[in-house]
C-alpha positions in Angstrom: 115.6 100.6 66.4 114.1 97.1 67.0 111.0 96.3 64.5 107.8 95.8 66.5 104.5 94.0 66.3 102.2 96.6 67.4 99.3 95.8 69.5 95.6 96.9 68.1 94.4 100.4 69.2 92.1 99.6 72.1 88.3 100.2 71.8 87.1 103.9 72.2 86.1 105.2 75.4 84.4 108.5 76.4 86.3 111.5 77.6 84.1 111.0 81.2 85.9 107.5 81.6 89.0 108.8 80.8 89.0 111.9 83.3 88.1 109.3 86.0 91.6 107.9 85.4 93.8 110.1 87.8 97.4 109.9 86.6 100.3 111.6 88.1 103.7 112.4 88.5 105.6 110.7 91.4 109.8 110.2 92.2 110.7 106.6 92.6 112.3 106.9 96.3 113.1 103.5 96.7 113.6 99.7 94.8 113.0 96.8 97.1 112.9 93.1 96.5 109.2 91.1 97.1 110.3 87.8 99.0 109.6 85.0 97.0 108.8 86.9 93.8 110.9 86.2 90.4 109.3 89.2 88.6 107.9 91.9 91.3 109.9 94.7 92.8 108.2 97.2 95.2 108.5 101.0 94.6 108.3 103.4 97.1 106.9 106.6 95.2 106.6 110.3 96.4 103.4 112.1 95.3 104.6 115.5 97.1 101.9 115.1 99.8 102.2 111.3 100.6 104.1 108.3 99.7 103.0 104.9 98.4 104.4 101.4 97.8 103.7 100.3 94.1 104.6 96.8 92.9 105.6 96.5 89.4 106.9 93.5 87.3 110.3 94.9 86.0 112.9 92.5 87.8 112.8 90.4 84.8 113.0 93.5 82.8 115.4 95.3 83.6 119.2 94.2 84.5 119.3 96.7 87.6 115.7 97.5 88.7 117.4 100.3 91.2 118.3 102.3 88.0 114.7 103.9 88.6 115.2 105.1 91.8 115.3 108.8 92.2 113.4 108.8 88.7 109.9 110.9 88.1 107.3 108.7 86.3 103.7 108.7 85.7 101.6 106.6 87.7 97.9 105.7 88.1 96.8 106.6 91.7 93.2 106.0 91.9 92.8 102.0 91.1 91.6 99.7 94.0 94.7 98.4 96.1 95.7 95.2 95.1 97.5 92.3 97.6 100.3 90.6 95.9 102.8 88.3 97.0 101.9 89.7 100.7 102.4 93.0 99.5 99.7 95.5 98.9 100.3 97.6 95.5 98.7 101.1 96.0 98.8 102.2 92.3 100.2 101.3 88.6 103.3 102.4 86.8 102.9 103.6 83.3 105.5 102.2 81.2 105.9 101.9 77.2 106.7 99.1 75.3 105.6 96.3 77.2 102.3 95.5 75.0 104.4 95.5 71.7 107.0 93.2 73.0 109.5 95.6 73.8 111.7 95.9 76.8 109.4 98.4 78.8 111.1 101.9 79.4 109.5 104.3 82.0 106.7 106.9 80.7 108.3 110.5 82.5 107.7 114.3 81.9 109.7 116.3 79.5 111.4 117.8 82.5 110.8 117.7 85.9 107.7 119.1 87.7 106.3 118.7 91.3 105.7 115.6 92.6 101.9 115.0 92.5 101.4 116.9 89.1 98.5 115.4 87.2 98.8 114.4 83.6 95.9 115.1 81.3 
């Protein structure tokens, strides 16, 4: 296993602040290129009662970003939508390792759960 330089622990937050972050399980239905971007791909994610487009910078991190299709992962779903490269991102993918200089991996549930299930 690769030795990493761990990032420092972030400042303490209150439980009230943490409870405001809405993290849910979603299934990646489709991974598409974002025209003109060398790092972004657009994920279409199923959250059970709705689908969202979420832009992620995984193009340089994975040989084949499509390998995450049909996989469940954790997403933050209550961020303000953000426009990047002419596309709107309606959330954020949780991944593990990027801040520590590792090739990121998905944060996934231990076993399949219904799309839209809340974390926390």
